[in-house]
DRENMAR-630431 format. One record per residue (C-alpha): residue in one letter; x, z, y. Coordinates in steps of 0.05 Angstrom, whole numbers, padded with zeros to 5 digits, always signed. Layout:
BEGIN
AXZY;...
END
This chain:
BEGIN
M+00000+00000+00000;T+00028-00021+00067;I+00015+00009+00135;D-00036-00045+00147;G-00070-00029+00082;L-00072+00045+00099;L-00101+00031+00168;T-00153-00015+00137;F-00172+00039+00087;L-00180+00091+00142;T-00220+00042+00184;L-00267+00032+00125;L-00277+00107+00118;V-00293+00112+00192;A-00343+00054+00186;V-00378+00088+00127;Y-00382+00153+00166;A-00412+00115+00225;L-00465+00083+00181;T-00490+00150+00155;S-00549+00183+00189;R-00539+00235+00243;A-00567+00289+00198;Q-00517+00270+00143;R-00459+00272+00192;L-00480+00340+00218;N-00487+00365+00148;L-00417+00340+00131;L-00387+00377+00190;L-00423+00441+00169;K-00399+00439+00097;I-00327+00417+00106;R-00278+00474+00096;I-00206+00486+00114;W-00180+00469+00045;H-00212+00400+00052;W-00169+00388+00114;L-00108+00414+00078;I-00119+00367+00019;S-00129+00309+00068;L-00063+00325+00102;L-00029+00331+00034;L-00056+00263+00014;L-00028+00230+00077;A+00039+00264+00065;I+00042+00239-00007;V+00024+00168+00014;H+00077+00167+00068;I+00129+00195+00020;L+00112+00141-00031;E+00113+00087+00021;F+00177+00110+00057;P+00217+00154+00011;M+00281+00145+00050;I+00248+00172+00114;F+00198+00225+00091;A+00227+00251+00026;I+00260+00316+00046;S+00309+00322-00012;P+00353+00274-00052;A+00320+00297-00116;L+00251+00276-00089;Q+00280+00209-00067;S+00308+00196-00136;I+00241+00212-00168;I+00204+00164-00123;I+00256+00109-00132;K+00244+00112-00207;I+00170+00096-00197;K+00161+00022-00211;N+00103+00008-00164;P+00100+00063-00111;K+00053+00025-00066;E+00001+00019-00122;V+00010+00092-00138;A+00000+00110-00065;Y-00065+00071-00065;L-00090+00106-00128;V-00071+00174-00101;L-00106+00161-00036;L-00169+00133-00069;T-00172+00190-00120;G-00162+00242-00066;V-00216+00213-00020;V-00266+00209-00077;F-00250+00281-00097;I-00258+00307-00026;G-00322+00268-00016;F-00355+00294-00079;S-00331+00366-00067;I-00361+00366+00003;H-00425+00334-00022;L-00434+00384-00079;S-00410+00446-00044;P-00463+00492-00013;L-00466+00515+00058;P-00411+00568+00068;R-00441+00637+00077;N-00406+00646+00144;R-00434+00582+00173;A-00507+00604+00179;Q-00498+00623+00252;R-00465+00556+00266;L-00524+00521+00233;N-00571+00561+00277;Q-00534+00540+00340;L-00534+00467+00318;I-00609+00468+00303;A-00623+00500+00371;T-00584+00444+00406;L-00620+00390+00366;T-00688+00422+00380;T-00673+00424+00455;N-00656+00351+00452;G-00720+00335+00415;E-00685+00313+00352;T-00734+00347+00305;A-00723+00296+00249;E-00650+00318+00243;V-00670+00391+00247;L-00720+00383+00191;A-00669+00346+00148;L-00618+00402+00157;L-00670+00457+00142;Q-00693+00422+00078;T-00621+00411+00055;H-00598+00482+00065;F-00662+00522+00055;N-00648+00544-00016;R-00578+00565+00003;L-00604+00604+00063;V-00654+00640+00019;R-00598+00658-00029;I-00556+00685+00028;Y-00616+00725+00052;R-00625+00757-00016;G-00551+00771-00024;D-00551+00735-00090;F-00476+00736-00099;F-00429+00776-00143;A-00401+00824-00090;P-00468+00843-00058;R-00501+00851-00127;L-00444+00894-00151;R-00448+00936-00088;T-00522+00947-00097;W-00512+00965-00170;L-00458+01016-00154;V-00490+01047-00092;S-00557+01058-00126;G-00521+01104-00175;N-00586+01128-00208;R-00565+01104-00276;F-00508+01154-00274;S-00541+01215-00242;R-00613+01212-00263;G-00625+01286-00257;P-00675+01323-00302;D-00727+01285-00340;L-00792+01290-00300;E-00837+01291-00361;H-00796+01348-00390;L-00800+01386-00324;A-00876+01375-00320;E-00885+01401-00391;K-00844+01462-00375;L-00888+01476-00314;R-00951+01471-00356;R-00925+01520-00407;R-00901+01570-00355;G-00941+01635-00352;R-00976+01656-00289;S-00929+01715-00278;E-00866+01679-00300;S-00820+01658-00244;L-00792+01588-00243;R-00717+01592-00253;P-00668+01539-00229;L-00653+01486-00281;K-00585+01492-00315;H-00544+01429-00316;N-00504+01416-00379;I-00436+01382-00380;A-00466+01313-00390;D-00510+01321-00329;R-00451+01343-00286;M-00409+01284-00311;R-00464+01235-00295;K-00469+01264-00225;K-00395+01258-00213;I-00394+01186-00239;G-00454+01170-00195;N-00419+01197-00133;S-00356+01158-00150;S-00395+01094-00160;R-00430+01101-00093;Y-00362+01112-00060;L-00333+01049-00092;G-00396+01009-00076;N-00391+01027-00002;L-00321+00997-00002;L-00349+00929-00020;P-00375+00882+00035;S-00448+00890+00053;N-00496+00831+00059;E-00536+00862+00116;M-00505+00822+00173;E-00513+00756+00137;K-00584+00775+00116;N-00604+00792+00187;A-00572+00728+00214;V-00609+00684+00164;S-00675+00722+00176;T-00669+00712+00251;M-00650+00639+00242;L-00708+00623+00196;R-00758+00659+00240;S-00736+00627+00305;N-00734+00557+00275;L-00792+00554+00226;L-00839+00585+00278;H-00815+00539+00334;P-00875+00496+00356;Q-00836+00431+00355;I-00807+00443+00286;L-00873+00468+00259;Q-00907+00404+00283;A-00852+00363+00251;I-00864+00398+00185;I-00939+00386+00190;K-00932+00313+00208;S-00875+00289+00165;Q-00857+00340+00111;P-00918+00385+00100;Y-00900+00403+00028;F-00834+00432+00053;G-00880+00486+00080;L-00897+00505+00008;R-00824+00518-00006;V-00824+00567+00052;L-00888+00601+00028;S-00862+00607-00043;E-00797+00643-00025;D-00799+00719-00017;T-00772+00722+00053;Q-00794+00763+00113;V-00815+00701+00153;R-00862+00673+00100;F-00923+00713+00125;E-00916+00693+00198;F-00901+00622+00177;C-00963+00622+00133;D-01007+00641+00192;E-00979+00589+00238;F-00974+00535+00184;L-01046+00540+00160;R-01074+00547+00230;A-01036+00484+00251;L-01061+00447+00189;L-01133+00463+00207;I-01124+00442+00279;D-01096+00374+00258;T-01154+00336+00227;S-01105+00286+00196;S-01065+00339+00159;I-01058+00348+00084;L-01108+00405+00086;Y-01165+00358+00104;L-01141+00306+00054;E-01136+00356-00004;I-01203+00389+00012;K-01236+00320+00010;N-01201+00302-00055;N-01219+00369-00088;Q-01294+00362-00099;N-01297+00362-00175;N-01329+00423-00206;A-01304+00462-00265;Q-01339+00517-00304;R-01370+00579-00271;N-01380+00546-00203;R-01305+00534-00195;Y-01269+00474-00168;T-01217+00437-00207;L-01148+00445-00176;P-01106+00384-00195;E-01031+00391-00186;N-01029+00331-00140;N-01067+00374-00089;Q-01004+00414-00082;L-01026+00460-00025;L-01092+00482-00056;H-01061+00485-00125;Y-01006+00531-00101;L-01052+00578-00063;F-01110+00583-00112;F-01089+00564-00182;N-01059+00633-00182;A-01103+00668-00130;V-01053+00724-00124;N-01013+00677-00079;A-01072+00671-00031;E-01084+00747-00033;T-01010+00762-00020;L-01005+00714+00038;G-01072+00733+00068;V-01091+00660+00077;W-01161+00678+00101;K-01136+00702+00169;P-01107+00637+00199;I-01165+00595+00172;G-01219+00645+00193;E-01189+00657+00262;E-01182+00582+00276;V-01254+00568+00256;I-01276+00623+00305;A-01229+00594+00358;D-01259+00525+00349;L-01329+00552+00358;N-01306+00588+00421;R-01276+00525+00449;R-01341+00487+00436;H-01380+00543+00471;R-01338+00534+00534;N-01348+00459+00536;M-01405+00428+00574;T-01426+00386+00514;D-01422+00401+00440;A-01428+00343+00391;Y-01450+00391+00337;N-01516+00400+00373;D-01531+00327+00363;S-01568+00298+00303;L-01535+00297+00235;M-01528+00221+00227;D-01471+00208+00178;Y-01439+00276+00185;S-01456+00299+00114;E-01422+00237+00086;R-01362+00226+00131;G-01359+00272+00191;Q-01355+00336+00151;W-01286+00317+00124;K-01258+00317+00195;C-01295+00380+00217;P-01252+00443+00221;I-01314+00488+00212;F-01337+00453+00148;V-01266+00449+00120;G-01257+00523+00136;I-01322+00539+00098;R-01299+00498+00038;F-01230+00531+00040;F-01264+00599+00034;D-01309+00572-00021;I-01250+00551-00064;M-01213+00616-00050;I-01271+00663-00065;S-01292+00624-00127;E-01222+00629-00156;A-01215+00702-00136;I-01280+00718-00173;A-01259+00680-00236;Q-01188+00708-00236;N-01211+00780-00229;I-01180+00792-00160;C-01204+00861-00139;W-01209+00847-00065;H-01263+00815-00022;M-01212+00764+00006;W-01244+00775+00074;L-01306+00735+00062;Y-01332+00779+00119;Y-01308+00723+00165;F-01373+00686+00148;P-01418+00731+00193;Y-01370+00714+00250;F-01378+00640+00235;V-01454+00648+00236;D-01450+00688+00302;G-01411+00631+00335;I-01458+00577+00309;C-01521+00614+00330;R-01491+00626+00399;N-01474+00552+00406;Y-01541+00528+00377;L-01572+00493+00438;P-01599+00425+00417;E-01632+00379+00467;K-01704+00367+00444;Q-01703+00296+00470;R-01642+00277+00427;V-01658+00310+00360;D-01717+00317+00313;L-01728+00392+00308;D-01777+00383+00250;S-01725+00349+00205;E-01692+00387+00148;F-01626+00393+00187;P-01639+00376+00260;T-01566+00383+00281;V-01496+00389+00253;Y-01499+00464+00265;S-01562+00466+00222;F-01524+00434+00165;L-01465+00482+00173;L-01513+00542+00169;Y-01541+00513+00105;E-01470+00505+00077;I-01453+00577+00093;I-01517+00607+00062;S-01515+00562+00000;T-01441+00577-00010;I-01453+00652-00009;R-01512+00642-00057;T-01466+00606-00106;W-01416+00663-00105;I-01470+00714-00120;S-01502+00672-00175;T-01435+00671-00212;I-01453+00741-00236;R-01498+00709-00289;E-01438+00677-00323;L-01388+00734-00320;P-01377+00793-00367;L-01407+00854-00334;D-01346+00897-00348;Q-01300+00850-00308;S-01263+00895-00259;N-01281+00858-00194;I-01356+00858-00207;V-01368+00929-00232;L-01422+00957-00186;E-01410+01029-00165;S-01471+01039-00121;E-01535+01001-00103;A-01532+01028-00032;L-01511+00982+00025;I-01441+01009+00029;H-01377+00970+00023;E-01341+00964-00044;N-01280+00924-00024;G-01258+00912-00095;N-01325+00881-00114;I-01330+00809-00089;I-01402+00799-00113;K-01428+00860-00076;S-01389+00840-00014;S-01422+00771-00018;I-01491+00804-00023;L-01478+00845+00040;V-01452+00784+00077;L-01514+00743+00056;G-01559+00796+00089;M-01516+00798+00152;C-01517+00722+00160;L-01592+00715+00148;K-01607+00770+00198;K-01567+00735+00252;I-01600+00668+00237;L-01671+00696+00235;I-01665+00733+00302;T-01636+00673+00339;N-01691+00644+00383;N-01662+00573+00389;I-01662+00561+00314;P-01727+00527+00291;T-01775+00572+00251;Q-01778+00520+00195;L-01702+00522+00187;K-01702+00598+00188;S-01753+00601+00131;Y-01715+00549+00091;L-01648+00585+00096;A-01681+00652+00080;S-01714+00622+00019;I-01645+00609-00011;G-01632+00684-00013;L-01703+00700-00034;D-01703+00652-00092;L-01637+00682-00117;F-01666+00752-00115;F-01728+00732-00154;E-01684+00698-00206;L-01638+00758-00215;A-01697+00807-00216;I-01722+00781-00283;I-01654+00790-00318;P-01651+00861-00345;D-01575+00866-00346;L-01572+00847-00272;A-01627+00895-00248;R-01578+00937-00207;Y-01549+00876-00173;A-01620+00850-00159;S-01636+00917-00128;T-01575+00913-00083;L-01592+00842-00062;R-01664+00864-00048;A-01639+00920-00002;S-01591+00872+00033;L-01648+00823+00047;L-01694+00879+00070;F-01645+00909+00120;G-01601+00851+00139;G-01540+00871+00099;S-01531+00939+00131;E-01568+01005+00135;H-01553+01006+00210;R-01617+00997+00251;D-01621+00963+00319;A-01673+00933+00365;E-01671+00867+00329;N-01692+00896+00262;I-01767+00887+00274;N-01757+00814+00295;Y-01716+00802+00232;T-01769+00835+00188;G-01824+00792+00218;H-01787+00727+00206;L-01769+00749+00135;I-01843+00763+00121;R-01858+00693+00143;A-01803+00666+00099;V-01831+00701+00038;I-01901+00675+00052;C-01876+00604+00065;N-01832+00604+00003;D-01853+00569-00061;N-01866+00632-00101;I-01903+00599-00159;P-01841+00600-00206;H-01828+00674-00190;N-01856+00739-00217;N-01917+00755-00174;K-01904+00830-00178;D-01834+00822-00149;V-01861+00779-00092;T-01918+00827-00076;A-01873+00888-00079;L-01823+00856-00032;L-01878+00839+00017;N-01906+00910+00014;D-01837+00938+00032;L-01829+00889+00088;F-01896+00906+00118;H-01881+00980+00113;Q-01816+00966+00151;F-01855+00927+00203;V-01908+00979+00218;K-01855+01033+00229;H-01840+01000+00296;E-01898+00953+00311;E-01973+00952+00307;L-01998+00915+00247;K-02036+00864+00289;N-01971+00840+00319;I-01953+00807+00253;A-01994+00748+00280;R-01932+00729+00320;Y-01899+00708+00254;V-01955+00688+00205;E-02028+00667+00205;L-02069+00731+00208;I-02132+00718+00166;E-02162+00787+00167;L-02143+00857+00191;N-02185+00914+00163;G-02156+00982+00176;N-02092+00986+00135;T-02106+00923+00096;V-02084+00855+00122;K-02092+00784+00096;V-02040+00735+00118;S-02021+00663+00103;K-01971+00610+00123;C-02027+00572+00156;E-02101+00560+00148;G-02119+00534+00079;M-02055+00558+00046;R-02045+00615-00004;I-02069+00683+00024;Y-02031+00747+00011;T-02068+00813+00015;I-02026+00873+00034;S-02048+00946+00037;I-02006+00991+00080;
END
């Protein structure tokens, strides 16, 4: 190899370097170590010695060795090529040095400031696993330090079970004497103290852990980087969620909230592509729907991350934004919303997200309500925003507006959760009913759903802007479910709890709106198709409702809600309208 050949070779390396992406070049500079530079200098020295032994060879013996080589130029080329390939592969395969995390953080900060989020994301994806390993201290020295400092294996102290047994056997008047340590206990204690001393001499991982934690938090939660993840590499977010790091919980909140805000995100796509039903009112969760599969195939992931909060809060925020606007498209007629528009609606997608989550939590025996109590807040927001223009919508249609359809989705979804009780073993931990009273049992998802159903119906029935026909229809969903459960002996206690929730609006708390709610519920019972149901159950429910009504109102005022056919003392005959079935109630 001549000087010209060497310069050509170096020029080729520079050209290859220039052709690589900016992210690859930055990654190369991060991973290159001092020994790579030393090997490079050594290679150049060897090439020059082989090319010019009379000039660069520092000893006669070295000159004589080189002179004996038949083709030193070819050898120089092979040495250079082998060395370059070795250095290239070693840099490519070597992980990020543990002391370079801070440098990586500074580099990412600079790139973010310059708006180069693509390069930032490439660097984060490349080094994320390594950063997590540094965060955990998953190296020999930190692991050995932890093992030695813990020291419990050497100085365990007295056996607790043995000590408890001794306390049980001790007489009332017998004093408790100090435990005597035998030679083995004293030896274990000394060894334990020595191991802790030796462990403290080893380097700690705390500084590196704190540096990585700060870096991940500042970068993954940065708005620009978060948007880059959502837009271009959303499934990288799953890698972040799956690793047990401090930042995963904050990242989960921001990540899921941003996914719900962006109607073109993978959340909307996966919800739309996840409509197939499995057994027990569950959805199938195919692996190609990676986000939903990760969160709900093992519902413990959803419970651990608290995924209900970002979704629930963003649905409420969306309703609040619509309330502040002068116009709200969801007060317009339904049109093609139920076929197309719903898959771009954050409220509907939020409801479906909760549906999948709660259905899986019930089936997988998760003993937590998964904060399905967000649903009453959804209903509050919808009822507050429910202001359709009579000239633009048909108030007599089944669902006059988009909001009408969303209320139906909420009530029917809750009904589905409750009805799952018919298909589950009654000894399953998360459906064991402790009390029929309207008190919270946070570990019982079915009872929590029953309470929420009553709360939602109460808010709907007392909202003046919602058409009476729609109120009765939505209430009939809960009423039909009660009448169906009431005839199943094994579910009698659950039917009783549902009955109480319907009677009192999901809570034993009384307020000024209770009488209005009771009147509308009486109308809903009378308007309902009760032919398939047990007449005794229907009549008993009406009797209780009328007793509730007369505690606060005169009986004649029931005419505000139903057709009053006859009022004779404490006996009243009412109907939906003239010519329809008449119910006779004695108070």
